[in-house]
N, C-alpha and C positions, 0 to 999 in steps of 0.2 A: 282481360278478365277482370270483371269488376273487385272491389273490394267487398263488399257485403258478403260475410260469412257468418253460416251459423254452425258454430266449431261442433263436431262431434268426434273426437279422435279417436284411433286404434292404432294396432299394432303396425300398421302400415302408413299412417298418417292418412287418415279419412276425415273429411268433412263434406258439409253440403254449402252450397254456394251457388251465385249466379254467374253465369257463364255465357262469353260473349265472343262474336268476332272482331276482327281490327276495324270494321265498320261501325259496331256498335249498334247495330239496326233492330236486332231480334234476340233479345237475353232470354235466356231460360233456364231454370232451376235443375241442377243435377248434383247427383251425390262425388264428391271429387276426391280421387285416390292417388297417393301419390307412390307408387313402388319404388324401392330403392335398391334391388335385388332381381335378380330372374325369378327366383323362386316367389319372390312376392308378386312380381309380373304375373306368373302363372297362377298364383291364387286369387289374385284380381279377376284375372279373366274367367276362371270357373265361379266367381260370387259375384257376377255383373248384376245377375236377377232378370225378372219378366223383361224388364226394359232394354235389356243389354249395354253394351259398353262401347266406347270410342277410344282410341289412343289421341292424345294431344300434346304437341310441344311447347312452343313459346306464343300460340295464340296470334299468329300474323295471317292465317286466313282469313279473307275481308269478312265472309258469311258465314252460314252456318255447319261449315263442314265439320268442325271438331266440338260440335255442340250437340247434348242428347237430353231432351226434355224428359225428366222423371227416371233417368238412369244413371249409368256410370259414366263418369269421364276420368281417364287415365293418364296421369300427367307425368308425360316419361323425362322429365327435365332432371330427375334424380339419378338417371341411368346415364352418366356422362363422362366415362373413362375414355381416354384414347389408349389402345391396347397396345398397337406396336405401329412403328414407321419404317416404312423401307425407305430409306434416304437415296439408297442407289439406284431402286427399280424404280421410285416415285408412286408409292400406294399407302395407305394408311387404314388401318383397323380401329374402328372405334365405335361406341355405344350409340345407340340412335337418337340418345339426349343430346349429344354434343352438338352444339352451336355451331356455325358457319364462323362467328367470330372468333370462338376459341381453337377451331383448326387455322384460322390465319394468325393468331397469335403463336401458335406450336410448329407451322410449317413455313410459315416466311423465312424465319432465320436460316433453315435449312435448305432455301433457294426452291421451295416448292407453293402453290397454291391452288385452291379449290378450282375445279374444272370448269365449274357454273354456279353463278352467282346471281340471284335476282337483285331488286332497289333495295334490300334489307340483309345484312348480314345476321340478323337476331333470328335465324329461323334454324332447327333442329335439322341433323341428317336425316332422322325419319321422316320428318314434315314435308323436307326437299325431295325424298323418294315417292312419298304418299301423294303430292301434288305434281310429282315431275316437273320440278321448277325449271324455269330456262332464264336466260340472261342475255344483256348484250350481244352475248357470240353465240346464238343460237345458228346463225348462218353458216358458223365455220364448226362449232364443236356440238350443237344437238343439245338435247336437255339432259338434267342431271343424271337420270337412271343409264343413260347412255355408259356412263363412268362407272357405273356400278359391277366389280367383278362378282360378287357374293354378297348374301344377304343371310341373316338369320330371322325367321319368321315364327313368331308364336302364334299358334291357329287357335280355331274353336273349339278343339277338342281338348286344348292345354299342351300339344306336342309343341315340340320347337323343331322348324326345318330348315336346312340349309336350303336357299333357292337361288339358283344361277340363270343367268342372261339365257335366252331363247327356250325357257319352259314357260307353257301357259300362265303356272302361277307367279312367275316372275313379270310375263307381260300385263296379268292383272292386278299386280300389286303398284306397278309402276304406275302413278297416275291414278290409282285404285281409293286415293281418300281412307285410306285405313281400315277399308270395309271387306278387306281378306284376312287380317291380322296385326298384329302390331309386331312391328320391325324391332327387332333389338340389337343387331349389329350390323355392319355394312363395311365390305372393303373396297376403297373408292380408289380409281385412278387419278392423279395427279397433273397439274401442269407445272413443267418448268419455267421459273422467271430468275433473271438475274439480278433484279431490283424491285423495290416495294413502291416505284413509283410509275406514272403512267406517260406515254408520250401521246399529246392530245392534240385533236385539230377540230377547229372550231368554223361553223360557216353557217351565214344565214341563207333561209331559201325563202322568196319571194310568196309562193303561193303553194298548194296542193300539187300542182303538177311538178313544179320546179324540184319541189323536196323529193318525189318518187323519181324524177329523173336522175337527180344527182345520186339515189340511194342505188336505183338500178346500175347506174355506169359505173360507180366505183367502190360498193362496198365490199366487193372482192379484193380492195387493199389492206383493210382493216379488219383485224380479229372482233373489236367490241364495235358496237354502232348502235346511235340512238337518237330521236330526233322529238326535241320538246315541239309542241305544235298547239297554236295559239286557236282554239276553237268558239274564240268570241269575235276573232275578226270576221268579215263579212266582204262581198262585193270581190272585187280584184284579189285583196288579201287573203282570200277564205284559204285557209290551212297553212298561212305561213309558220314559218317553223325556224329553231335554231338545232342545227345538227351537228353533234359530236362523236367522233368517233377517235379511236386510238389502240394503241397496244401497249404491252409491258416495256418500259423503257431499258434499252440495253445498259451495261456499267457504263460502256464508253461515251453514252449521253449525259451522264450525271458531271454536275461540277466536280471539281476537287475536293472542295470540303465536303460532300456528300459521299463521296465515294468510301470516305473511313467507314461509314456504317451504311452500305446500300440496303440493307434488308431489314432495315428498322420500321417496324410498323406502328405509324402513329397516327393516331385519332383525335378529332375535337369534339366538343361537348359542350352547347349551349345550355342555359336553363329550362326545365319541360315547361312544356305547355300547361297553365292553370286549367285545375279540374272545372271550375267553373268560367264558361266564356257566354257572353252575350248571344243570344239567336240573332241568327240575321247578319253574324259578322261579315259572312261570304255571299256578298250580293254580287249582282251582275256587273255593279258600278265597281266595287272595291276589287273584285278578281279583273275588271276589264283594265283598271288602272294597273294593276300589277303584271298584268301579260304586255302590256303596251312598254312598262318601262324594261322588263325582262328580254322582250325583242331589242327595244332599241339599246340596250346595252351591251349585246350580245356582238362580240366582232364580226363585220362583213366576211372577212375571212384572217385566220390566223392558224400556225400549223405549229408543232411542237413542242408545244406548253408542257411543262412537267407538272403533274398535278400527283396528291397522295390517293392511294387506292382509295380510302375513305372518302374523299371529295368525287372521284368519278363514279365509283359504283354506288356509294350509299349517302349521298346528302341528307337525306331527311333523317339517318340515324344520329345524328348530330343535335336531334331536337327530340328529347324523350318523349313520349306520349303524345306526338304531333298529330295523332287522330283526334285529338281534342278540339281543336281548332273548327271544327266543324259542329260545335255545340251539343246539346243533350241528344239530338237528334241523330245524331251520326250521318252517315255518308255510304253511299253506294258506290264500288267501284264496278266498271262496267268494261271488262276487255273481252274482244272478239276477234276473231282472224277469217279472212276472205282468203281464195287461192289467188294465186296469179293468174291472169287472165280476167278475173274480178275487179278491174279498175275502176270499172264505171259504178260498182257497187260500194266499195269505198268512197268514191266520190259523192254519192248522193248521200250517204251516211253522214259524212263528215259536213255536206251542205246544211242536211237537217239538224243537226246537232248546233250548227251556225246560228241558223234562222229560229231555231229554238231559244237560243241566247242562255243555255247551261253554263253555268258558272264554274268551268273547272279551271283550275293553273296548275294540275297534276294530270297531265296528258300527254302520251307518249306513240310515236310510231316507230314500230320497228319491223325489219324484214327477217322471216323465218325459213329456214333451209329444210332438209329431207325431212320426214315425219320420223316420229320416234315409234318404236316397238310397243310402249304400252297401250291396251286397249282403250283406255280413257284419258291418255296423255293427251294435251290440249294442242301443242303446235303440229301444224299442216305448213307443207311450201306456200307462202303467201305474206299479206299484210296484215299485221296486228295493231291493233288501237287501244289503248286501256285512258282510263279517263275516270276521275274522281268527281260525284257529282252529291251536294247536301241532300239527304233524303229526304227533307220536308219539301223540297221544290214541287209546286201544284202541278199536278198531273203526270209526274214523273214515271210512276207505273206503266200507265197507258202508254206514255211514249216509248219506254224500254220495250213495251210487248211488241209495239211496232218494228222496232229495231230488230229483236229478236226475229221476227218474221224475215226481214230482209237479209238479214245474215244466213238464214236458213235457206230460203230462197239459191242463196247465192253460193250453194255447199259448202258454208262457213261453220263455226260453231263459237260457243262461249266458253270462258274458264271456269271449269267447276270451283278453283279453288277461291274465286272472287266472287262467286255468285251469291246471291241471297235470294233470287225471285223469278228465276226460270221457271215455266210453266213445262211439266212434265211430257206434255203431249210432243215438245220440240226436240226431245231430248234424242228420240231415235235417229231422227235426218241429220242430226250434228255429228252423233257419233256414231259410226257403222256397225263396231263392234260391241256395242250395248248388250245383245243378247247372247254373247259368248261371255260377258263379264257378267250377267245374271245368272247363267247357267252353273258356270264355276263356282259362284258364291253360293248357289244352292247346295250344289253337293259337298263343296266345303264345309260351309255353314249353314246346315239343314235349320238350326232352331235359331237362327238370327241372332247369334250371341253378339255381332259386331253391327252397330246400326248408330246412326246418326240423324241430326235433324235434316240434314241435307240427303241422307238415303231416304227418309220416310217423305219429302216435299217430291223429290224426283222418282220415286218407287224403284230405288237402285238395288 
């Protein structure tokens, strides 16, 4: 969110500001509302105005999912209480504005961890459900909503409903990008752990085929798996990668000095990226140099290294405002999935990105497991590739449009939580339950109380 604010406070803490996604590509002005109680959230929904409203967490959706030009944006981070923890059964009941970071602080000393975490812990529980986030463990654990036992949803009529898995409203809300209502609370099933460290195996893959073969053959041995992939490498090295996999370290794997406090949650923090950085900092040359160094410094094979949770899951969280390194123009995060059996499509796309010389140093490849129940949930069984690209790269829009076509033809889809530019005509091919989602929204919210820039762009 930008710091540009034209303050006009009221009892709920209301002001006008420019709102943007983490990619900083399409800022729009909205009325920002900060409810601090459930009653204030109800009042905010009933007072959204003709342009409607959309809930927002910590602003880590990359595109325009949590923006609403000319309307209201409900900042839900003020509702951030942890209500109850069942330390024996492994569940937590909390407000939707609680961050995964806060849950880790509270739960790790009790021997529990969040069931799914993306590449940042600075997302709210409500955002995690609304985007149905996934992590390095999708092939084992599925997406976040699979671990939600119940939630309370504030709908367009101002009513608060208890929603449970297996119902149409739950399946529309999980991955529904906040368009079915405002999530107020959630009950989540947790992952037991003995320590706050990870046991990590690292290896290099010489090219894309080598990488896919390693993942397909041995991913089942690991709870968490991800590969950093060099998308500037060409020729025989196209798709070369560093594969990192692991699991929560058991207590007996820790050195004696660490066993005295095995569940301590330690993080590191570097200085924030400057607010003003020169344009063109991330060029093909600079990113190519980084990629070469990153690949060569990785071990050819190493097993059992102990790492902090923050280092394994959230390395970029140690650099506040790292999204500024792309300059004023921001960046596009492009993530897609194609199913198993569509490996040739993945090879073509990787080759096209490599030949196009897209300067991406944050590119990762993972394998997804079974599909999740959300009608607009992103994961399906297959290969998912995510990459960051400076938004000012010449011809980027047309190039990504071509990749969208390739993905759709292969039966794949793009991730709505990271999207900022998909054409609406491709959406139905990517998400077969789209009509069900639209029909439920029309019935539940006939006056369009909940709306976002993403919803308008894609006719959701």
